[in-house]
Biopython code that builds the backbone (N, CA, C, O; Angstrom):
import numpy as np
from Bio.PDB.StructureBuilder import StructureBuilder

atoms = [
    (1, "MET", "N", (59.140, 243.331, 13.313)),
    (1, "MET", "CA", (60.020, 243.825, 14.355)),
    (1, "MET", "C", (61.272, 242.943, 14.358)),
    (1, "MET", "O", (61.180, 241.727, 14.529)),
    (2, "ASN", "N", (62.415, 243.550, 14.171)),
    (2, "ASN", "CA", (63.641, 242.758, 14.144)),
    (2, "ASN", "C", (64.182, 242.555, 15.561)),
    (2, "ASN", "O", (63.630, 243.065, 16.536)),
    (3, "ILE", "N", (65.243, 241.821, 15.641)),
    (3, "ILE", "CA", (65.775, 241.419, 16.943)),
    (3, "ILE", "C", (66.335, 242.601, 17.735)),
    (3, "ILE", "O", (66.256, 242.615, 18.963)),
    (4, "ASP", "N", (66.896, 243.588, 17.043)),
    (4, "ASP", "CA", (67.443, 244.748, 17.755)),
    (4, "ASP", "C", (66.346, 245.547, 18.441)),
    (4, "ASP", "O", (66.534, 246.043, 19.551)),
    (5, "GLN", "N", (65.210, 245.669, 17.786)),
    (5, "GLN", "CA", (64.098, 246.399, 18.396)),
    (5, "GLN", "C", (63.563, 245.648, 19.613)),
    (5, "GLN", "O", (63.194, 246.257, 20.617)),
    (6, "LYS", "N", (63.526, 244.345, 19.515)),
    (6, "LYS", "CA", (63.066, 243.545, 20.653)),
    (6, "LYS", "C", (64.027, 243.665, 21.831)),
    (6, "LYS", "O", (63.604, 243.736, 22.985)),
    (7, "LEU", "N", (65.328, 243.687, 21.527)),
    (7, "LEU", "CA", (66.310, 243.824, 22.605)),
    (7, "LEU", "C", (66.270, 245.218, 23.216)),
    (7, "LEU", "O", (66.521, 245.370, 24.412)),
    (8, "ASP", "N", (65.960, 246.235, 22.423)),
    (8, "ASP", "CA", (65.836, 247.591, 22.965)),
    (8, "ASP", "C", (64.662, 247.703, 23.934)),
    (8, "ASP", "O", (64.706, 248.497, 24.874)),
    (9, "LEU", "N", (63.621, 246.919, 23.711)),
    (9, "LEU", "CA", (62.491, 246.929, 24.628)),
    (9, "LEU", "C", (62.898, 246.453, 26.016)),
    (9, "LEU", "O", (62.329, 246.888, 27.017)),
    (10, "LEU", "N", (63.868, 245.572, 26.076)),
    (10, "LEU", "CA", (64.334, 245.068, 27.373)),
    (10, "LEU", "C", (65.046, 246.141, 28.189)),
    (10, "LEU", "O", (65.103, 246.054, 29.416)),
    (11, "LYS", "N", (65.582, 247.142, 27.521)),
    (11, "LYS", "CA", (66.278, 248.215, 28.233)),
    (11, "LYS", "C", (65.300, 249.101, 29.000)),
    (11, "LYS", "O", (65.709, 249.834, 29.901)),
    (12, "LYS", "N", (64.035, 249.043, 28.661)),
    (12, "LYS", "CA", (63.031, 249.881, 29.315)),
    (12, "LYS", "C", (62.524, 249.282, 30.627)),
    (12, "LYS", "O", (61.779, 249.929, 31.363)),
    (13, "ILE", "N", (62.925, 248.061, 30.912)),
    (13, "ILE", "CA", (62.477, 247.404, 32.139)),
    (13, "ILE", "C", (63.155, 248.056, 33.340)),
    (13, "ILE", "O", (64.371, 248.248, 33.350)),
    (14, "GLN", "N", (62.357, 248.393, 34.352)),
    (14, "GLN", "CA", (62.890, 249.029, 35.543)),
    (14, "GLN", "C", (62.845, 248.052, 36.717)),
    (14, "GLN", "O", (62.011, 247.148, 36.770)),
    (15, "LYS", "N", (63.751, 248.261, 37.637)),
    (15, "LYS", "CA", (63.827, 247.402, 38.822)),
    (15, "LYS", "C", (62.674, 247.730, 39.763)),
    (15, "LYS", "O", (62.343, 248.895, 39.982)),
    (16, "VAL", "N", (62.070, 246.684, 40.314)),
    (16, "VAL", "CA", (60.958, 246.850, 41.248)),
    (16, "VAL", "C", (61.464, 246.503, 42.647)),
    (16, "VAL", "O", (62.137, 245.493, 42.849)),
    (17, "ASP", "N", (61.128, 247.356, 43.596)),
    (17, "ASP", "CA", (61.531, 247.104, 44.984)),
    (17, "ASP", "C", (60.590, 246.089, 45.614)),
    (17, "ASP", "O", (59.372, 246.161, 45.454)),
    (18, "ALA", "N", (61.180, 245.144, 46.334)),
    (18, "ALA", "CA", (60.388, 244.128, 47.025)),
    (18, "ALA", "C", (59.810, 244.726, 48.297)),
    (18, "ALA", "O", (60.379, 245.669, 48.846)),
    (19, "PRO", "N", (58.699, 244.201, 48.773)),
    (19, "PRO", "CA", (58.146, 244.687, 50.043)),
    (19, "PRO", "C", (59.149, 244.479, 51.172)),
    (19, "PRO", "O", (59.927, 243.525, 51.148)),
    (20, "PRO", "N", (59.131, 245.364, 52.156)),
    (20, "PRO", "CA", (60.105, 245.235, 53.249)),
    (20, "PRO", "C", (59.884, 243.939, 54.036)),
    (20, "PRO", "O", (58.752, 243.494, 54.224)),
    (21, "PHE", "N", (60.955, 243.367, 54.474)),
    (21, "PHE", "CA", (60.980, 242.153, 55.292)),
    (21, "PHE", "C", (60.405, 240.926, 54.571)),
    (21, "PHE", "O", (60.002, 239.964, 55.224)),
    (22, "MET", "N", (60.363, 240.949, 53.264)),
    (22, "MET", "CA", (59.821, 239.808, 52.527)),
    (22, "MET", "C", (60.720, 238.578, 52.670)),
    (22, "MET", "O", (60.232, 237.464, 52.865)),
    (23, "LEU", "N", (62.033, 238.787, 52.572)),
    (23, "LEU", "CA", (62.964, 237.672, 52.696)),
    (23, "LEU", "C", (62.892, 237.039, 54.079)),
    (23, "LEU", "O", (62.936, 235.815, 54.203)),
    (24, "THR", "N", (62.784, 237.849, 55.107)),
    (24, "THR", "CA", (62.713, 237.282, 56.458)),
    (24, "THR", "C", (61.410, 236.517, 56.663)),
    (24, "THR", "O", (61.400, 235.505, 57.364)),
    (25, "ARG", "N", (60.297, 236.984, 56.060)),
    (25, "ARG", "CA", (59.036, 236.246, 56.173)),
    (25, "ARG", "C", (59.102, 234.907, 55.451)),
    (25, "ARG", "O", (58.564, 233.908, 55.928)),
    (26, "ILE", "N", (59.767, 234.892, 54.296)),
    (26, "ILE", "CA", (59.901, 233.635, 53.556)),
    (26, "ILE", "C", (60.758, 232.656, 54.351)),
    (26, "ILE", "O", (60.412, 231.480, 54.469)),
    (27, "LYS", "N", (61.869, 233.134, 54.895)),
    (27, "LYS", "CA", (62.740, 232.260, 55.694)),
    (27, "LYS", "C", (62.007, 231.738, 56.927)),
    (27, "LYS", "O", (62.161, 230.572, 57.290)),
    (28, "GLN", "N", (61.219, 232.585, 57.570)),
    (28, "GLN", "CA", (60.479, 232.171, 58.760)),
    (28, "GLN", "C", (59.455, 231.095, 58.404)),
    (28, "GLN", "O", (59.289, 230.134, 59.155)),
    (29, "ARG", "N", (58.778, 231.239, 57.287)),
    (29, "ARG", "CA", (57.789, 230.251, 56.872)),
    (29, "ARG", "C", (58.455, 228.914, 56.555)),
    (29, "ARG", "O", (57.920, 227.855, 56.881)),
    (30, "LEU", "N", (59.636, 228.968, 55.912)),
    (30, "LEU", "CA", (60.347, 227.733, 55.605)),
    (30, "LEU", "C", (60.837, 227.029, 56.859)),
    (30, "LEU", "O", (60.792, 225.801, 56.945)),
    (31, "GLU", "N", (61.301, 227.798, 57.823)),
    (31, "GLU", "CA", (61.816, 227.207, 59.064)),
    (31, "GLU", "C", (60.696, 226.681, 59.953)),
    (31, "GLU", "O", (60.912, 225.748, 60.726)),
    (32, "SER", "N", (59.508, 227.261, 59.856)),
    (32, "SER", "CA", (58.414, 226.838, 60.729)),
    (32, "SER", "C", (57.767, 225.532, 60.263)),
    (32, "SER", "O", (57.061, 224.887, 61.038)),
    (33, "GLN", "N", (57.996, 225.140, 59.026)),
    (33, "GLN", "CA", (57.399, 223.902, 58.533)),
    (33, "GLN", "C", (58.136, 222.703, 59.100)),
    (33, "GLN", "O", (59.358, 222.707, 59.242)),
    (34, "GLU", "N", (57.365, 221.687, 59.418)),
    (34, "GLU", "CA", (57.964, 220.455, 59.921)),
    (34, "GLU", "C", (58.448, 219.621, 58.745)),
    (34, "GLU", "O", (57.797, 219.574, 57.702)),
    (35, "PRO", "N", (59.584, 218.967, 58.912)),
    (35, "PRO", "CA", (60.060, 218.122, 57.801)),
    (35, "PRO", "C", (59.125, 216.929, 57.601)),
    (35, "PRO", "O", (58.708, 216.278, 58.559)),
    (36, "ARG", "N", (58.812, 216.665, 56.356)),
    (36, "ARG", "CA", (57.921, 215.544, 56.044)),
    (36, "ARG", "C", (58.748, 214.300, 55.754)),
    (36, "ARG", "O", (59.751, 214.348, 55.042)),
    (37, "LEU", "N", (58.314, 213.216, 56.308)),
    (37, "LEU", "CA", (58.947, 211.940, 56.035)),
    (37, "LEU", "C", (58.072, 211.165, 55.064)),
    (37, "LEU", "O", (56.851, 211.323, 55.048)),
    (38, "ALA", "N", (58.702, 210.333, 54.262)),
    (38, "ALA", "CA", (57.949, 209.522, 53.313)),
    (38, "ALA", "C", (57.102, 208.513, 54.079)),
    (38, "ALA", "O", (57.515, 208.021, 55.130)),
    (39, "PRO", "N", (55.912, 208.203, 53.552)),
    (39, "PRO", "CA", (55.075, 207.192, 54.210)),
    (39, "PRO", "C", (55.767, 205.831, 54.222)),
    (39, "PRO", "O", (56.591, 205.528, 53.360)),
    (40, "THR", "N", (55.420, 205.035, 55.199)),
    (40, "THR", "CA", (56.047, 203.722, 55.367)),
    (40, "THR", "C", (55.804, 202.830, 54.157)),
    (40, "THR", "O", (56.676, 202.050, 53.774)),
    (41, "THR", "N", (54.630, 202.941, 53.557)),
    (41, "THR", "CA", (54.350, 202.097, 52.387)),
    (41, "THR", "C", (55.266, 202.440, 51.234)),
    (41, "THR", "O", (55.672, 201.552, 50.484)),
    (42, "TRP", "N", (55.604, 203.727, 51.074)),
    (42, "TRP", "CA", (56.534, 204.119, 50.015)),
    (42, "TRP", "C", (57.925, 203.573, 50.291)),
    (42, "TRP", "O", (58.623, 203.130, 49.378)),
    (43, "LYS", "N", (58.324, 203.608, 51.560)),
    (43, "LYS", "CA", (59.647, 203.091, 51.918)),
    (43, "LYS", "C", (59.735, 201.598, 51.636)),
    (43, "LYS", "O", (60.735, 201.120, 51.098)),
    (44, "VAL", "N", (58.691, 200.863, 51.998)),
    (44, "VAL", "CA", (58.676, 199.415, 51.766)),
    (44, "VAL", "C", (58.664, 199.123, 50.269)),
    (44, "VAL", "O", (59.378, 198.234, 49.806)),
    (45, "ALA", "N", (57.859, 199.865, 49.512)),
    (45, "ALA", "CA", (57.776, 199.648, 48.068)),
    (45, "ALA", "C", (59.109, 199.955, 47.398)),
    (45, "ALA", "O", (59.548, 199.204, 46.527)),
    (46, "PHE", "N", (59.750, 201.037, 47.788)),
    (46, "PHE", "CA", (61.052, 201.382, 47.214)),
    (46, "PHE", "C", (62.102, 200.342, 47.566)),
    (46, "PHE", "O", (62.888, 199.937, 46.710)),
    (47, "GLY", "N", (62.120, 199.913, 48.810)),
    (47, "GLY", "CA", (63.095, 198.905, 49.232)),
    (47, "GLY", "C", (62.896, 197.576, 48.527)),
    (47, "GLY", "O", (63.862, 196.944, 48.100)),
    (48, "SER", "N", (61.641, 197.148, 48.402)),
    (48, "SER", "CA", (61.393, 195.873, 47.723)),
    (48, "SER", "C", (61.686, 195.981, 46.232)),
    (48, "SER", "O", (62.173, 195.022, 45.634)),
    (49, "GLY", "N", (61.403, 197.111, 45.626)),
    (49, "GLY", "CA", (61.733, 197.297, 44.215)),
    (49, "GLY", "C", (63.236, 197.288, 43.990)),
    (49, "GLY", "O", (63.725, 196.694, 43.029)),
    (50, "LEU", "N", (63.961, 197.945, 44.874)),
    (50, "LEU", "CA", (65.422, 197.956, 44.781)),
    (50, "LEU", "C", (65.989, 196.557, 44.975)),
    (50, "LEU", "O", (66.918, 196.159, 44.272)),
    (51, "LEU", "N", (65.442, 195.820, 45.914)),
    (51, "LEU", "CA", (65.884, 194.451, 46.152)),
    (51, "LEU", "C", (65.587, 193.557, 44.948)),
    (51, "LEU", "O", (66.400, 192.704, 44.591)),
    (52, "LEU", "N", (64.429, 193.749, 44.327)),
    (52, "LEU", "CA", (64.064, 192.973, 43.149)),
    (52, "LEU", "C", (65.002, 193.248, 41.981)),
    (52, "LEU", "O", (65.432, 192.317, 41.300)),
    (53, "VAL", "N", (65.322, 194.514, 41.743)),
    (53, "VAL", "CA", (66.244, 194.865, 40.658)),
    (53, "VAL", "C", (67.638, 194.308, 40.933)),
    (53, "VAL", "O", (68.291, 193.798, 40.022)),
    (54, "ALA", "N", (68.093, 194.399, 42.165)),
    (54, "ALA", "CA", (69.417, 193.858, 42.506)),
    (54, "ALA", "C", (69.444, 192.345, 42.333)),
    (54, "ALA", "O", (70.426, 191.806, 41.822)),
    (55, "ALA", "N", (68.390, 191.649, 42.745)),
    (55, "ALA", "CA", (68.339, 190.191, 42.589)),
    (55, "ALA", "C", (68.302, 189.811, 41.115)),
    (55, "ALA", "O", (68.932, 188.832, 40.716)),
    (56, "LEU", "N", (67.583, 190.558, 40.314)),
    (56, "LEU", "CA", (67.536, 190.291, 38.876)),
    (56, "LEU", "C", (68.906, 190.485, 38.238)),
    (56, "LEU", "O", (69.320, 189.687, 37.398)),
    (57, "ASN", "N", (69.604, 191.535, 38.630)),
    (57, "ASN", "CA", (70.949, 191.766, 38.087)),
    (57, "ASN", "C", (71.913, 190.650, 38.476)),
    (57, "ASN", "O", (72.696, 190.183, 37.649)),
    (58, "VAL", "N", (71.856, 190.225, 39.729)),
    (58, "VAL", "CA", (72.754, 189.156, 40.178)),
    (58, "VAL", "C", (72.426, 187.853, 39.466)),
    (58, "VAL", "O", (73.333, 187.129, 39.053)),
    (59, "SER", "N", (71.141, 187.545, 39.317)),
    (59, "SER", "CA", (70.767, 186.293, 38.654)),
    (59, "SER", "C", (71.160, 186.316, 37.186)),
    (59, "SER", "O", (71.599, 185.294, 36.658)),
    (60, "LEU", "N", (71.017, 187.441, 36.518)),
    (60, "LEU", "CA", (71.430, 187.519, 35.116)),
    (60, "LEU", "C", (72.941, 187.404, 34.985)),
    (60, "LEU", "O", (73.439, 186.863, 33.997)),
    (61, "PHE", "N", (73.663, 187.900, 35.958)),
    (61, "PHE", "CA", (75.114, 187.817, 35.909)),
    (61, "PHE", "C", (75.603, 186.379, 36.077)),
    (61, "PHE", "O", (76.521, 185.952, 35.377)),
    (62, "PHE", "N", (75.000, 185.633, 36.994)),
    (62, "PHE", "CA", (75.472, 184.286, 37.272)),
    (62, "PHE", "C", (74.886, 183.225, 36.345)),
    (62, "PHE", "O", (75.542, 182.219, 36.074)),
    (63, "PHE", "N", (73.678, 183.427, 35.861)),
    (63, "PHE", "CA", (73.020, 182.388, 35.081)),
    (63, "PHE", "C", (72.935, 182.694, 33.595)),
    (63, "PHE", "O", (72.100, 182.114, 32.901)),
    (64, "ARG", "N", (73.754, 183.567, 33.101)),
    (64, "ARG", "CA", (73.727, 183.848, 31.667)),
    (64, "ARG", "C", (74.426, 182.727, 30.903)),
    (64, "ARG", "O", (75.240, 181.984, 31.450)),
    (65, "SER", "N", (74.083, 182.634, 29.632)),
    (65, "SER", "CA", (74.685, 181.596, 28.795)),
    (65, "SER", "C", (76.082, 182.040, 28.388)),
    (65, "SER", "O", (76.274, 183.161, 27.916)),
    (66, "THR", "N", (77.054, 181.156, 28.574)),
    (66, "THR", "CA", (78.433, 181.521, 28.254)),
    (66, "THR", "C", (78.772, 181.242, 26.797)),
    (66, "THR", "O", (79.658, 181.886, 26.237)),
    (67, "THR", "N", (78.075, 180.287, 26.173)),
    (67, "THR", "CA", (78.335, 179.982, 24.768)),
    (67, "THR", "C", (77.080, 180.255, 23.961)),
    (67, "THR", "O", (75.997, 179.805, 24.333)),
    (68, "PRO", "N", (77.206, 180.980, 22.870)),
    (68, "PRO", "CA", (76.022, 181.262, 22.054)),
    (68, "PRO", "C", (75.555, 180.008, 21.326)),
    (68, "PRO", "O", (76.361, 179.136, 21.003)),
    (69, "ASP", "N", (74.273, 179.919, 21.071)),
    (69, "ASP", "CA", (73.700, 178.795, 20.343)),
    (69, "ASP", "C", (73.985, 179.001, 18.863)),
    (69, "ASP", "O", (73.345, 179.827, 18.213)),
    (70, "THR", "N", (74.945, 178.250, 18.331)),
    (70, "THR", "CA", (75.398, 178.475, 16.952)),
    (70, "THR", "C", (74.341, 178.091, 15.933)),
    (70, "THR", "O", (74.314, 178.660, 14.842)),
    (71, "ALA", "N", (73.466, 177.139, 16.255)),
    (71, "ALA", "CA", (72.434, 176.747, 15.299)),
    (71, "ALA", "C", (71.456, 177.893, 15.061)),
    (71, "ALA", "O", (71.052, 178.142, 13.926)),
    (72, "GLU", "N", (71.083, 178.579, 16.112)),
    (72, "GLU", "CA", (70.163, 179.713, 15.963)),
    (72, "GLU", "C", (70.836, 180.859, 15.221)),
    (72, "GLU", "O", (70.209, 181.518, 14.391)),
    (73, "ILE", "N", (72.096, 181.095, 15.515)),
    (73, "ILE", "CA", (72.820, 182.168, 14.834)),
    (73, "ILE", "C", (72.957, 181.854, 13.346)),
    (73, "ILE", "O", (72.759, 182.734, 12.509)),
    (74, "GLN", "N", (73.292, 180.619, 13.013)),
    (74, "GLN", "CA", (73.407, 180.245, 11.607)),
    (74, "GLN", "C", (72.068, 180.352, 10.893)),
    (74, "GLN", "O", (72.022, 180.727, 9.721)),
    (75, "ASN", "N", (70.995, 180.033, 11.571)),
    (75, "ASN", "CA", (69.659, 180.149, 10.990)),
    (75, "ASN", "C", (69.344, 181.608, 10.672)),
    (75, "ASN", "O", (68.816, 181.905, 9.600)),
    (76, "ILE", "N", (69.656, 182.505, 11.574)),
    (76, "ILE", "CA", (69.405, 183.934, 11.347)),
    (76, "ILE", "C", (70.282, 184.460, 10.219)),
    (76, "ILE", "O", (69.814, 185.231, 9.381)),
    (77, "VAL", "N", (71.547, 184.052, 10.187)),
    (77, "VAL", "CA", (72.464, 184.506, 9.135)),
    (77, "VAL", "C", (71.991, 184.037, 7.772)),
    (77, "VAL", "O", (72.009, 184.809, 6.813)),
    (78, "SER", "N", (71.574, 182.799, 7.671)),
    (78, "SER", "CA", (71.119, 182.297, 6.367)),
    (78, "SER", "C", (69.780, 182.907, 5.972)),
    (78, "SER", "O", (69.541, 183.137, 4.786)),
    (79, "THR", "N", (68.913, 183.172, 6.921)),
    (79, "THR", "CA", (67.618, 183.780, 6.611)),
    (79, "THR", "C", (67.784, 185.207, 6.099)),
    (79, "THR", "O", (67.091, 185.615, 5.167)),
    (80, "LEU", "N", (68.683, 185.958, 6.690)),
    (80, "LEU", "CA", (68.885, 187.347, 6.299)),
    (80, "LEU", "C", (69.929, 187.514, 5.202)),
    (80, "LEU", "O", (70.246, 188.643, 4.827)),
    (81, "ASP", "N", (70.461, 186.429, 4.686)),
    (81, "ASP", "CA", (71.509, 186.445, 3.647)),
    (81, "ASP", "C", (72.698, 187.305, 4.074)),
    (81, "ASP", "O", (73.216, 188.101, 3.291)),
    (82, "LEU", "N", (73.116, 187.133, 5.315)),
    (82, "LEU", "CA", (74.258, 187.862, 5.820)),
    (82, "LEU", "C", (75.535, 187.094, 5.513)),
    (82, "LEU", "O", (75.506, 185.891, 5.256)),
    (83, "SER", "N", (76.648, 187.806, 5.545)),
    (83, "SER", "CA", (77.933, 187.185, 5.282)),
    (83, "SER", "C", (78.885, 187.584, 6.391)),
    (83, "SER", "O", (78.796, 188.689, 6.928)),
    (84, "ASN", "N", (79.801, 186.681, 6.737)),
    (84, "ASN", "CA", (80.782, 187.014, 7.756)),
    (84, "ASN", "C", (82.096, 187.479, 7.141)),
    (84, "ASN", "O", (83.102, 187.591, 7.842)),
    (85, "GLN", "N", (82.098, 187.749, 5.845)),
    (85, "GLN", "CA", (83.281, 188.259, 5.168)),
    (85, "GLN", "C", (83.194, 189.780, 5.109)),
    (85, "GLN", "O", (82.107, 190.359, 5.100)),
    (86, "ASN", "N", (84.336, 190.397, 5.070)),
    (86, "ASN", "CA", (84.385, 191.857, 5.027)),
    (86, "ASN", "C", (84.621, 192.359, 3.613)),
    (86, "ASN", "O", (85.405, 193.287, 3.413)),
    (87, "ASP", "N", (83.964, 191.767, 2.636)),
    (87, "ASP", "CA", (84.081, 192.201, 1.251)),
    (87, "ASP", "C", (83.050, 193.285, 0.972)),
    (87, "ASP", "O", (81.918, 193.226, 1.453)),
    (88, "PHE", "N", (83.456, 194.265, 0.196)),
    (88, "PHE", "CA", (82.527, 195.315, -0.162)),
    (88, "PHE", "C", (81.653, 194.934, -1.346)),
    (88, "PHE", "O", (80.537, 195.435, -1.478)),
    (89, "TYR", "N", (82.152, 194.048, -2.213)),
    (89, "TYR", "CA", (81.411, 193.686, -3.425)),
    (89, "TYR", "C", (81.231, 192.191, -3.475)),
    (89, "TYR", "O", (82.113, 191.436, -3.068)),
    (90, "ASN", "N", (80.092, 191.763, -3.973)),
    (90, "ASN", "CA", (79.870, 190.346, -4.205)),
    (90, "ASN", "C", (80.432, 189.983, -5.574)),
    (90, "ASN", "O", (79.949, 190.486, -6.588)),
    (91, "GLU", "N", (81.410, 189.148, -5.621)),
    (91, "GLU", "CA", (82.026, 188.779, -6.887)),
    (91, "GLU", "C", (81.763, 187.319, -7.192)),
    (91, "GLU", "O", (82.204, 186.814, -8.224)),
]
sb = StructureBuilder()
sb.init_structure("model")
sb.init_model(0)
sb.init_chain("A")
sb.init_seg("    ")
for serial, (resi, resn, name, xyz) in enumerate(atoms, 1):
    if name == "N":
        sb.init_residue(resn, " ", resi, " ")
    sb.init_atom(name, np.array(xyz, "f"), 0.0, 1.0, " ", f" {name:<3s}", serial, name[0])
structure = sb.get_structure()
């Protein structure tokens, strides 16, 4: 079955009438429900998690190392045989 035949099948679909007053019953059911509030434990957990992430971000911002450790970088460069030159060929 090719795509045109499949699309022609969609033309055979007919509109179905909804039961009367269905929309008003749905709206009434939605309005009659009481709004739910999150449990207090969830609020405390979310607040403490947010506070922890904010404190971690602030501490990383203020206590980060400003100068890289050149000995460690040189060790990695020599171990991986990396070069800081922009040559395409080793001559």
